[in-house]
VEXZA-269220 format. One record per residue (C-alpha): y, z, x; residue in one letter. Coordinates in pm, whole numbers, padded with zeros to 5 digits, always signed. Each point is the difference from the previous one (the first is absolute). Example, Ala and Ser with C-alpha at 12.3 -4.5 7.8 and 13.67 -1.06 7.14 Angstrom:
REM residues 2
-00450+00780+01230A/+00344-00066+00137S/
REM end
This chain:
REM residues 970
+00316+03409-14476X/-00218+00215+00211X/+00303+00170+00145X/+00156+00056-00343X/-00320+00144-00131X/-00017+00230+00299X/+00355+00124-00044X/-00058+00047-00378X/-00294+00226+00066X/+00205+00208+00248X/+00297+00044-00235X/-00216+00100-00293X/-00142+00283+00211X/+00339+00157+00070X/+00075+00329-00181X/+00316+00198-00058X/+00046+00371+00048X/-00170+00080-00326X/-00299-00220+00079X/+00106-00275-00237X/-00018-00368+00082X/+00331-00129+00137X/-00035-00362-00089X/-00182-00117-00300X/-00237-00289+00010X/+00192-00181-00275X/+00327+00021+00193X/-00168-00154+00305X/-00155-00275-00207X/+00337-00084-00152X/+00172+00005+00344X/-00252-00242+00129X/+00046-00223-00304X/+00383-00020-00014X/+00261+00007+00274X/+00247+00207-00202X/-00261+00260-00075X/-00076+00011+00372X/+00365+00052+00089X/+00032+00268-00265X/-00309+00174+00143X/+00116+00006+00363X/+00347+00125-00099X/-00125+00275-00230X/-00021+00369+00082X/-00379-00021-00016X/-00008-00254+00289X/+00261+00203+00197X/-00231+00304-00034X/-00298-00213+00117X/+00206-00130+00288X/+00145+00334+00111X/-00299+00217-00065X/-00286-00221+00114X/+00107-00317+00183X/+00256+00147+00247X/-00223+00294+00087X/-00286-00231+00076X/+00220-00226+00210X/+00130+00299+00194X/-00356+00119+00058X/-00110-00342+00118X/+00299-00024+00234X/-00069+00343+00136X/-00363-00082+00062X/+00090-00334+00167X/+00270+00155+00221X/-00238+00272+00098X/-00233-00265+00151X/+00277-00173+00199X/+00009+00250+00296X/-00377-00024+00026X/+00020-00378-00004X/+00282+00006+00251X/-00195+00236+00224X/-00303-00224-00019X/+00204-00305+00069X/+00171+00166+00297X/-00336+00107+00131X/-00140-00351-00048X/+00304-00155+00165X/-00021+00247+00286X/-00371-00069+00047X/+00064-00372-00010X/+00276+00028+00260X/-00213+00227+00218X/-00295-00238-00025X/+00229-00291+00077X/+00137+00174+00307X/-00349+00099+00108X/-00123-00354-00045X/+00300-00122+00195X/-00077+00241+00286X/-00368-00095-00013X/+00094-00363+00017X/+00218+00064+00303X/-00280+00193+00170X/-00247-00271-00087X/+00231-00259+00137X/+00052+00203+00317X/-00372+00057+00032X/-00065-00371-00049X/+00259-00080+00263X/-00162+00248+00245X/-00343-00136-00070X/+00118-00358+00050X/+00166+00107+00322X/-00323+00166+00118X/-00202-00311-00091X/+00252-00215+00180X/-00011+00235+00303X/-00383+00001+00004X/-00008-00378-00023X/+00255-00022+00276X/-00190+00253+00209X/-00326-00185-00056X/+00165-00330+00082X/+00146+00149+00319X/-00338+00151+00085X/-00183-00328-00060X/+00257-00179+00208X/-00038+00254+00278X/-00380-00026-00016X/+00011-00376+00008X/+00239+00007+00292X/-00225+00244+00183X/-00306-00210-00069X/+00187-00311+00099X/+00113+00164+00323X/-00354+00119+00074X/-00144-00341-00066X/+00274-00165+00209X/-00082+00225+00292X/-00376-00048-00033X/+00033-00381-00018X/+00241-00004+00290X/-00250+00214+00196X/-00272-00256-00070X/+00224-00285+00116X/+00082+00189+00318X/-00368+00073+00056X/-00074-00371-00013X/+00291-00071+00232X/-00117+00262+00249X/-00355-00129-00016X/+00111-00352+00085X/+00247+00092+00277X/-00175+00295+00160X/-00129-00008+00354X/-00250-00282+00032X/+00057-00092-00366X/+00001-00358-00127X/+00375-00034+00048X/+00039+00268+00265X/+00295-00031+00235X/-00068+00144+00343X/+00366+00069+00071X/+00018+00240-00291X/-00294+00210+00105X/+00085-00006+00368X/+00330+00169-00074X/-00142+00250-00248X/-00023+00358+00118X/-00349+00120-00083X/+00120+00361+00004X/+00204-00074-00309X/-00310-00074-00204X/-00038+00251-00276X/-00326+00112-00156X/-00126+00169-00309X/-00339+00135-00112X/-00233-00237-00172X/-00193+00124-00305X/-00339-00139+00107X/-00260+00243+00133X/-00292-00021+00232X/-00352+00113-00083X/+00086+00364+00081X/+00304-00012-00231X/+00250-00014+00288X/+00327-00190-00023X/-00023-00153+00342X/+00222-00303-00029X/+00375-00043+00016X/+00163-00316-00127X/+00336-00144+00090X/+00278+00132-00221X/+00221-00301-00069X/+00208+00198-00250X/+00080+00281+00243X/+00290+00233-00090X/+00129+00241+00264X/+00127+00229-00276X/+00339+00058+00159X/+00148+00076-00338X/-00263+00268-00065X/+00086+00157+00335X/+00372-00014-00081X/-00056+00169-00335X/-00199+00276+00169X/+00282+00058+00250X/+00265-00039-00272X/+00193-00259+00197X/+00135-00340-00098X/-00140-00318+00138X/+00161-00331+00079X/+00071-00248-00274X/-00247-00248+00141X/-00280+00257+00008X/+00086+00124-00348X/+00013-00345-00145X/-00327-00095+00160X/-00177+00309-00121X/+00132-00003-00354X/-00092-00358-00075X/-00300-00085-00212X/-00249-00018+00287X/+00119+00115+00343X/-00341-00058+00155X/-00012-00349-00141X/+00350-00090+00117X/-00071+00127+00350X/-00324-00197+00003X/+00189-00311-00114X/+00269+00062+00262X/-00268+00013+00268X/-00151-00322-00131X/+00343-00166-00008X/+00055+00105+00361X/-00337-00143+00094X/+00086-00326-00171X/+00337-00015+00182X/-00174+00044+00334X/-00251-00260-00095X/+00286-00244-00074X/+00121+00041+00357X/-00328-00138+00130X/+00099-00344-00137X/-00354-00129-00019X/-00210-00158-00270X/-00096+00336-00153X/+00362+00099-00056X/+00050-00232-00295X/-00326+00112-00162X/+00093+00367+00024X/+00350-00055-00134X/-00121-00205-00297X/-00255+00269-00077X/+00249+00284+00034X/+00238-00166-00244X/-00258+00060-00273X/-00057+00362+00097X/+00354+00129-00042X/+00038+00292-00243X/+00227-00200-00225X/-00261-00268-00050X/-00257+00258-00095X/+00247+00166-00235X/+00082-00331-00162X/-00370-00063-00049X/-00039+00329-00182X/+00324-00043-00191X/-00118-00323-00149X/-00302+00185-00140X/+00190+00306-00117X/+00202-00185-00272X/-00283+00019-00255X/+00088+00158-00337X/-00012+00378+00004X/-00251+00008-00284X/-00249-00181+00217X/+00022+00286+00244X/+00026+00297-00230X/-00288-00102-00221X/-00241+00016+00297X/-00088+00364+00067X/-00191-00042+00321X/+00192-00248+00216X/+00339-00148+00044X/-00104-00355+00053X/+00111-00302-00197X/-00246-00208-00195X/-00047-00237+00292X/-00085+00282+00235X/-00234+00174-00246X/-00240-00290+00027X/-00032+00062+00374X/-00115+00360-00048X/-00226-00041-00297X/-00371+00054+00035X/-00165-00262+00211X/-00201-00269-00174X/-00346+00118-00081X/+00086+00370+00036X/-00036+00225-00301X/+00208+00313-00040X/-00241+00290-00052X/+00239+00292-00015X/+00368+00075+00057X/+00206+00316-00008X/+00343+00139+00086X/+00011+00157+00341X/+00206+00079+00306X/-00051-00133+00350X/+00065+00294+00232X/+00198-00100+00312X/+00038+00311+00219X/+00290+00157-00194X/+00047-00241-00288X/-00199-00091-00308X/+00037-00368-00097X/-00070-00043-00371X/-00202-00295-00120X/-00329-00111-00146X/-00341-00020+00166X/-00246-00261-00121X/-00368-00036+00082X/-00122-00354-00032X/-00340-00150+00066X/+00107-00098+00350X/+00299+00210+00107X/+00220+00306-00031X/+00351-00082-00112X/+00312+00218+00005X/+00317-00116-00167X/+00302+00214+00096X/+00272+00089-00248X/+00290+00028+00245X/+00261+00051-00275X/-00173+00298-00155X/-00075+00152+00340X/+00360-00020+00120X/+00138+00132-00333X/-00190+00331+00026X/+00094+00073+00361X/+00289+00191+00140X/+00242-00166+00238X/-00181+00138+00306X/-00337-00101-00139X/+00131-00347-00078X/+00087-00043+00369X/-00353+00110+00089X/-00146-00237-00256X/+00207-00290+00132X/-00120+00075+00353X/-00370+00021-00091X/+00012-00291-00239X/+00144-00220+00273X/-00224+00122+00276X/-00305-00066-00223X/+00137-00333-00122X/-00059+00151-00341X/+00045-00293-00233X/-00091-00004-00369X/-00366-00048+00075X/-00257+00119+00249X/-00352-00144-00023X/-00308+00112+00186X/-00332-00194-00027X/-00286+00222-00111X/-00223-00120+00280X/+00244+00168+00243X/-00043+00340-00164X/-00185+00240+00232X/+00044+00350-00144X/+00125+00162-00322X/+00090+00368-00031X/+00125+00199-00298X/+00314+00182+00105X/+00254+00243-00132X/+00379-00030-00012X/+00243+00282-00069X/-00309+00226-00044X/-00116-00235-00286X/-00339-00165+00025X/+00152-00330-00097X/-00001-00220+00309X/-00232-00245+00172X/+00009-00135+00355X/-00131-00339+00111X/-00108-00075+00358X/-00026-00367+00098X/-00180-00185+00278X/+00335-00097+00157X/+00045+00370+00099X/+00267+00064-00267X/-00015+00243-00291X/+00209+00065-00312X/+00039+00300-00231X/+00061-00042-00372X/+00089+00276-00248X/-00056-00046-00373X/+00207+00131-00287X/-00316+00054-00199X/-00256+00177+00219X/-00300-00161-00173X/+00119-00346+00101X/-00106+00055+00358X/-00355+00082-00116X/-00013-00325-00204X/+00117-00200+00299X/-00246+00182+00220X/-00280-00090-00242X/+00106-00364-00029X/-00004-00043+00382X/-00338+00171+00025X/-00141-00242-00258X/+00138-00302+00186X/-00178+00105+00324X/+00225-00169+00260X/-00210-00126+00294X/+00182+00203+00272X/+00037+00321-00198X/-00162+00277+00205X/+00124+00318-00171X/+00067+00039-00369X/-00054+00367-00076X/+00144+00169-00304X/-00140+00340+00071X/+00208+00303+00099X/+00090+00042+00368X/-00243+00294+00024X/-00286-00219-00117X/+00103-00295+00218X/-00001+00203+00318X/-00316+00182-00104X/-00193-00320-00054X/+00124-00164+00320X/-00141+00060+00349X/+00344+00041+00161X/-00034+00367+00075X/-00346-00048+00151X/+00123-00286+00214X/+00292+00211+00119X/-00231+00289+00082X/-00219-00237+00204X/+00315-00136+00172X/-00063-00350-00127X/+00364-00013-00110X/+00303+00156+00168X/+00214+00283-00126X/+00280-00245-00076X/-00227-00224-00203X/-00139+00294-00193X/+00343+00141-00084X/+00115-00343-00115X/-00307-00029-00225X/+00073+00342-00147X/+00365-00089-00058X/-00097-00325-00174X/-00262+00152-00224X/+00226+00292-00099X/+00265-00240-00122X/+00231-00008+00299X/+00162-00342+00041X/+00258-00183+00210X/+00145-00152-00317X/+00151+00327-00129X/+00202+00219+00238X/-00069+00305-00211X/-00375-00049+00065X/+00012-00114+00364X/-00308+00075+00215X/+00012+00338+00174X/-00129+00098+00345X/+00014+00341+00176X/+00208+00129+00283X/-00258+00056+00273X/+00189+00095+00318X/+00242+00287+00071X/+00106-00069+00359X/+00295-00240+00008X/+00177+00147+00304X/-00244-00023+00292X/+00017-00281+00253X/-00373-00055-00029X/-00243+00091-00271X/-00366+00093+00028X/-00179-00112-00315X/-00300+00206+00090X/+00204+00320-00028X/-00032+00151-00357X/+00337+00169+00047X/+00188-00329-00046X/-00142-00055-00348X/+00120+00124-00336X/-00208+00228-00214X/-00142-00252-00253X/-00140+00279-00227X/+00352+00089-00114X/+00258-00202-00188X/+00328-00080+00169X/+00183+00281-00180X/-00250+00262+00123X/+00021-00076+00375X/+00301+00227+00061X/-00085+00363-00106X/+00365+00101-00059X/+00071-00299-00223X/-00331+00045-00182X/+00095+00361-00077X/+00315-00124-00182X/-00204-00251-00198X/-00254+00262-00107X/+00279+00237-00110X/+00154-00274-00213X/-00338-00087-00145X/-00077+00361-00100X/+00345+00059-00146X/+00030-00326-00191X/-00036+00005-00378X/+00116-00278-00235X/+00120+00147-00332X/-00105-00316-00181X/-00348+00010+00149X/+00018-00373+00081X/+00056+00020+00375X/-00299+00149+00177X/+00035+00220+00306X/+00040-00195+00321X/+00060+00069+00369X/+00165-00320+00112X/+00284-00174-00182X/-00037-00315+00211X/-00304-00215+00070X/-00175-00129+00314X/+00025-00360-00122X/+00284-00165-00186X/+00210-00318-00003X/+00273+00182+00197X/-00255+00090+00267X/-00112-00361+00041X/+00360-00128+00026X/+00079+00279+00244X/-00268-00118+00243X/+00046-00378-00051X/+00378+00002+00009X/+00026-00245+00290X/-00219-00271-00152X/+00084-00241-00279X/-00040-00006-00294X/-00001+00379+00013X/+00346+00011+00156X/+00145-00177-00304X/-00201+00221-00232X/+00137+00311+00176X/+00356-00124-00045X/-00062-00080-00367X/-00149+00350-00051X/+00313+00155+00163X/+00238-00189-00228X/+00090-00285+00236X/+00040+00189+00325X/-00203+00151+00286X/-00085+00366-00030X/+00165+00251+00231X/-00126-00037+00359X/-00106+00366+00023X/-00245-00061-00281X/-00156-00312+00153X/-00322-00039+00198X/+00132+00047+00353X/-00288+00130+00212X/-00365+00090-00043X/+00057+00344+00145X/+00289+00093-00230X/-00192-00136-00298X/-00300+00217+00086X/+00216+00304+00046X/+00160-00057-00338X/-00338-00047-00165X/-00134+00310+00173X/+00275+00244-00092X/+00278-00179-00187X/+00101+00101-00350X/-00180-00219-00254X/-00120-00258+00251X/-00374-00053-00062X/-00051-00371+00070X/-00322-00121+00152X/-00031-00331+00185X/-00059-00355-00116X/-00262-00246+00138X/+00256-00190+00209X/+00003+00290+00249X/-00346-00105+00114X/+00030-00377+00036X/+00361-00132-00015X/+00235+00059+00295X/+00270-00227-00146X/+00127+00254-00253X/+00101+00234+00283X/+00246-00246+00156X/+00335-00108-00141X/-00062-00366+00079X/+00248-00110-00267X/+00283+00198+00166X/+00105+00177-00324X/+00299+00234+00021X/-00178+00323-00094X/+00297+00218+00092X/+00069+00288+00236X/-00119+00356-00049X/+00230+00300+00012X/-00128+00070+00348X/+00139-00335+00113X/-00340-00169+00033X/-00004-00359-00132X/-00312-00099-00192X/-00193-00298+00131X/-00369-00012+00079X/-00212+00300-00097X/-00008+00249+00285X/-00359+00026+00111X/-00182+00290+00165X/+00019+00004+00381X/-00370-00083+00020X/+00064-00339-00167X/+00187-00253+00208X/+00031-00254-00279X/-00068-00034-00371X/-00324-00184+00084X/-00110+00285+00224X/+00084+00259-00269X/-00208-00189-00260X/-00289-00034+00244X/-00009+00367+00085X/+00058+00104-00357X/-00285-00218-00124X/-00222+00123+00279X/+00070+00357-00111X/-00084-00090-00359X/-00338-00137+00106X/-00063+00282+00252X/-00259+00274-00022X/+00231+00275-00121X/+00140-00193-00300X/-00347-00133-00079X/-00132+00355-00012X/+00278+00130-00228X/+00116-00294-00205X/-00224+00099-00287X/+00208+00316-00042X/+00318-00203-00056X/-00190-00227-00238X/-00087+00307-00210X/+00370+00079-00033X/+00122-00348-00085X/-00291-00166-00178X/-00245+00279-00057X/-00078+00323-00181X/+00293+00190+00153X/+00246-00230-00173X/+00027+00209-00317X/-00119+00323-00156X/-00081+00329+00167X/-00106-00166+00322X/+00341-00161+00027X/+00166+00342-00041X/-00225+00147+00267X/+00084-00289+00234X/+00376+00029-00079X/-00011-00358-00125X/+00185+00023-00337X/+00273-00251-00070X/+00239-00065-00290X/-00194-00070-00318X/+00137-00350-00054X/-00169-00123+00317X/-00351+00043-00150X/-00190-00246-00212X/-00043+00120-00359X/+00286+00253+00027X/+00190-00169-00286X/-00061-00267-00263X/+00300-00228+00039X/-00102-00212-00298X/+00034+00297-00230X/+00370+00042+00090X/+00198-00181-00269X/+00349+00084+00120X/+00099-00285+00239X/+00245+00225+00191X/-00263+00267+00057X/-00254-00259+00100X/+00238-00158+00250X/+00069+00342+00146X/-00375+00069+00045X/-00050-00344+00164X/+00288+00062+00239X/-00151+00334+00099X/-00337-00167+00068X/+00178-00262+00214X/+00184+00266+00199X/-00280+00250+00048X/-00279-00242+00089X/-00358-00008-00126X/-00316+00175+00107X/-00297-00238+00050X/-00276-00006-00260X/-00277+00246+00068X/-00293-00143+00194X/-00220+00299+00096X/-00085+00300-00216X/-00198+00167+00276X/+00081+00068+00366X/+00004-00320+00202X/-00273-00019+00267X/+00094+00001+00363X/-00035-00303+00221X/-00307-00041+00218X/+00003+00085+00370X/+00128-00273+00230X/-00323+00020+00193X/-00183-00150-00296X/+00208-00317+00010X/-00251-00277+00062X/+00250-00279+00017X/-00009-00192+00330X/+00084-00342+00123X/-00103-00237+00275X/+00322+00078+00180X/-00007+00381-00015X/-00375+00049+00063X/-00143-00315+00158X/-00291+00194+00153X/-00132+00083-00348X/-00022-00366-00107X/-00245-00269+00094X/-00006-00371-00061X/-00268-00223-00151X/-00057-00367+00071X/-00116-00234-00273X/-00101-00347+00114X/+00091-00277-00239X/-00098-00365+00006X/+00244-00289+00002X/+00336-00065+00157X/+00232+00271+00140X/+00173+00217-00260X/+00371-00055-00050X/+00064+00226-00295X/-00151+00334-00102X/+00109+00222-00290X/-00153+00321-00127X/+00033+00016-00380X/-00110+00203-00295X/+00159+00337+00074X/+00315+00141-00152X/+00210-00227+00226X/-00076-00325+00181X/+00064+00145+00346X/-00159+00186+00284X/+00037+00378-00023X/-00191+00326-00016X/-00294+00087+00221X/-00121-00356+00044X/+00167-00318+00126X/-00091-00366+00021X/+00150-00250+00247X/-00052-00336+00162X/-00234-00021+00297X/-00160-00273+00202X/-00106-00320-00175X/-00256+00070-00268X/+00013+00379+00040X/+00140+00254-00238X/+00110+00327+00162X/-00007+00326-00185X/+00077+00355+00091X/-00163+00301-00156X/+00004+00366+00066X/-00280+00119+00220X/-00219+00254-00175X/+00212-00020-00313X/+00033-00373-00028X/-00139-00015-00349X/+00256+00254-00117X/+00281-00195+00164X/-00124-00320-00149X/-00029+00153-00343X/+00358+00122+00030X/+00113-00351+00086X/-00199-00157-00278X/+00151+00236-00253X/-00340+00086-00142X/-00086-00356-00094X/-00361-00108+00021X/+00070-00341+00155X/+00295-00151+00185X/+00082-00354+00109X/+00068-00143+00337X/+00166-00339-00043X/-00013-00237+00297X/+00107-00360+00080X/-00139-00169+00306X/+00109-00298+00203X/-00192-00239-00222X/+00197+00120-00307X/-00311+00168-00137X/+00085+00313-00198X/-00227+00299-00039X/+00003+00303-00226X/-00228+00251+00170X/-00099+00337-00150X/-00055+00342+00143X/-00062+00346-00127X/-00010+00348+00166X/-00312+00198+00067X/-00069+00364+00076X/-00160-00080+00335X/+00212+00073+00308X/-00197-00254+00205X/+00058-00284-00254X/+00314+00105-00190X/+00016-00314-00212X/-00198-00296-00121X/+00146-00346+00057X/-00105-00301-00208X/+00101-00345+00120X/+00114-00257-00248X/-00327-00185-00076X/+00161-00289-00182X/-00083-00352+00124X/+00261-00136+00246X/+00082-00301-00218X/+00112+00235-00275X/+00212+00216+00231X/+00222-00282+00140X/+00364+00026-00098X/+00086-00275-00249X/+00297-00141+00193X/+00062-00099+00362X/+00294+00114+00210X/+00274-00240+00106X/-00079-00196+00316X/+00273+00174+00201X/-00098+00353-00110X/-00234+00216+00204X/-00209+00256-00178X/+00141+00348+00042X/-00022+00339-00177X/+00348-00032-00157X/-00120-00298-00205X/-00223+00224-00214X/+00023+00310-00218X/-00245+00177-00227X/+00054+00177-00331X/-00050+00374-00013X/-00344-00026-00154X/-00104-00289+00226X/-00080-00231-00287X/+00279-00246+00079X/+00114-00163+00321X/+00340-00159+00059X/+00021-00286+00248X/+00303-00183+00153X/+00056-00282+00248X/-00078-00283-00244X/+00167-00340+00044X/+00152-00008-00354X/+00224+00309+00061X/-00213+00213-00232X/-00204+00312+00030X/-00325+00047-00186X/-00163+00283-00192X/-00376-00005+00056X/-00269+00198-00182X/-00232+00155+00258X/-00278+00170-00199X/-00223+00047+00304X/-00378+00024+00027X/-00187-00189-00258X/-00022-00346-00142X/+00365-00029-00118X/+00203-00233+00221X/+00353+00053+00127X/+00237-00163-00247X/+00369-00076-00008X/+00181+00204-00268X/+00359-00128+00048X/+00210-00220+00222X/+00354+00138+00021X/+00308-00199+00104X/+00338+00141+00090X/+00082-00093+00359X/+00122-00338+00121X/-00214-00004+00309X/-00331+00137+00123X/-00062+00366-00071X/-00057+00156+00344X/-00076+00361-00084X/-00057+00243-00288X/-00076+00367-00063X/-00071+00234-00291X/+00180+00328-00053X/-00177+00332-00010X/+00036+00007-00378X/-00217-00312-00039X/+00257-00155-00231X/+00252-00149+00249X/-00063-00313+00207X/+00245-00129+00259X/-00025-00347+00153X/+00190-00162+00288X/+00045-00369+00062X/+00123-00268+00239X/+00293-00051-00236X/+00147+00318+00156X/-00039+00203-00319X/-00212+00290-00118X/-00097+00052-00365X/-00114+00319-00170X/-00246-00058-00285X/-00119+00239-00265X/-00372+00011-00077X/-00133+00085-00337X/-00343+00158+00032X/-00170+00019-00339X/-00372+00004-00080X/-00039-00365+00098X/+00142-00206+00276X/+00317+00081+00194X/+00310-00171-00134X/+00294-00079+00228X/+00320+00037-00203X/+00250-00276+00058X/+00281+00141-00213X/+00061+00308+00218X/-00023-00150+00347X/+00276+00083+00247X/+00102-00242+00275X/+00140+00137+00327X/+00211-00197+00247X/+00119+00088+00347X/-00210-00189+00249X/+00091-00322+00177X/-00357-00088+00090X/-00341+00042-00154X/-00116+00346-00102X/-00302+00093+00210X/-00087+00346-00136X/+00082+00227-00293X/-00059+00359-00089X/+00077+00189-00320X/+00041+00367-00083X/+00014+00042-00374X/+00053+00374+00028X/+00345-00056+00154X/+00063-00334-00163X/+00023-00186+00331X/-00108-00336+00139X/-00010-00070+00371X/-00018-00360+00115X/-00006-00149+00349X/+00051-00341+00154X/-00017-00153+00345X/+00378-00039+00041X/+00197+00280-00173X/-00262+00272+00027X/-00050+00240-00290X/+00204+00028-00319X/-00017+00305-00225X/+00036-00081-00366X/+00000+00188-00326X/-00167-00151-00308X/+00178+00247-00228X/-00285+00066-00247X/+00010-00357-00133X/+00352+00061-00143X/
REM end
């Protein structure tokens, strides 16, 4: 109805041409009411007019309007379809790229995982190989110890057929009190470096040599081969010892050691990777943990510096020890192939395991050091004459460790000084003592090197000594002639005027556009790692280090150290050769001889390198060292040495004075020239560090003012009983009681007889002394070291001990006061008797350095006793300790010059080295570090010890003397 109503309204509004209504309302009503009426309406002319005039025109208009929109709709549709297709194609391409990117990323991840897995495997194999070699070395060391000459299972046939000339040696790291490396030890892992010589000459070597050299450890395999040969010769003896040696050797084969390590290397990888600081399994970690009762006070990441290699790890300070745990994996990963060979060499030679521990009571000196021009290192000196240098990633860590050690106050710590080198030397009396000739030129230079940061542990900071002579051609040399000496007021580069002129021209014409590199005269340095290896080429381990530095081969023979004369000529006028000397030129003849018979090559002139060619005035290396040292200590050098000190350690080192003295080197050799920590780019930092390594390092400044000259030799008041007996006189002191059998002078710096006063045994009941006539008090004061009272410890035939006192006076007639022990005799009797078959003798007693304790031997129960001997007063002699270790009567004993080493000999044919702990109370004899020595067939009758050189000498009635090494309690 709504539609009909709508159409009705529209039809009623239609008009004809005259404006009249076309369809009446009544007609529409009738059409709606009846069908016939409707048919009549739609067939009438009126409807035709409506249809033709209005309906068709409207339809045509609508059609026209609709068809007019179709192209627009089609265009929009086409555009939409095109956009859709384009987007679809783009999405398809994006999907392909995403897929390809995902594939590449997955491949990269897989490659990285594979690379890391390969790297981890390689690292583990390297660590496994290193551990295998170290363990095998330890087994072989035990084997050699047991089968060596006069060892427990020694076979005489083996050693009688051994050629002593084939024994090879290497330098030991221990020092004496003057910081000399005076001892060589047998090199059981000797390598003749034939492959290195072949590579230098670019020739092939035999298969056997190549195979031997390219195996994991050529030195180890050669050592094992030697031991196998020794065992084979021992088997030919066919005696009772043969079976023992063979059974022992079966356990020392390399395969057995490898199997032992292999069984421990099968732990899950996570157990190894999760531990940052060591590669040990859980079972092994317990063996290197902090000892029971020790508390870790501080720990930090650091590097142990071994000549040319930095071993990464962690240093811990506990309440009782210093502990270093090495991270071998991380160390090897950051090294080049050549450096890895060097690291393997040093790690083996040092028996560098995962842990090194040093008791704090063995710490003697601590110095703050620098490394790579960074003030980030610290150096420890121990009572066993060894020292170690540690560099810290965070420079402040060394200060914290320094403070912790200072707070702990170890009992034997003599020097712990955190001041600058300038302040240390200023507040010491070294210069005054040198001026007064109380210490030698060598000793003074070594002190200056040590305080300025020079160290044997880092080849880039090796101690430096001057060239002093210029005549290396004469058959004889007159050390009193000033013409044979070098001008010590000039640096090496300024000795030749022609060469100096070239250096000055380069200095004046040099200008760095960046402004970073300062003007310099010399592009090389007088002290570097290359210089040290140049001089010490013929001595291990420096031979191996030289080969590692040269990429696995010897350097060309024409560049090697061939003769002293040619070396001096090169230093004097050669292009860029400015090297000074090293301390070994003044005390070590061994480095001048090619004792190891290395193939050093043939020069272009046809000369084959062997021993260093010495000047004609030296008939042997020993003679050269003697004359050279004599020249160093002579009057000319003493009068001018301060000038050289100004150049190297003093105010002419830098600044305008250095320019005036022609003493300006490349800027990276000076401390403070660059802040390495501020360099963020690792490539740039590595480049700077390599330059520092190559150029060398100038010592830290010690003197800001001109160094004073040494005093005249005429003012030297030192004299001895042997050189000036006429200026000494003796004094007799009568004592009551039985004859004296033991006398020891104690209380000075060392428990020994030295200086201007001596004490010895005389007739029964008489003490003999020698003092300087006229100046006896001064000589006595020198001997007493400035102390007010000293002790004279005696033991007489009745086993009564005395602790007598004396003190110097200013009177030349009575140069000293002597006070006899006034204690009652019953309180001075030793608490134990000697065995019935032992006669009292001096070798049965020894006194501590301060004279407060007496050691006695010869007791029936195979012990020796520690006795407190307080001396005059009411306190009685008392027994502090009874020590057992021998299986028969102790027949002799002695104390080392350090006061911390006691050696005893016994009728059981052994000698034992004991370590003494000297705290504030009684002396403690340590049982855990004792070392037993074998080698005698009969009782040991006398012993002597030299701690400075780590030696023990024992004698017996049958086999004479035996020289032993107690190896620093290792």
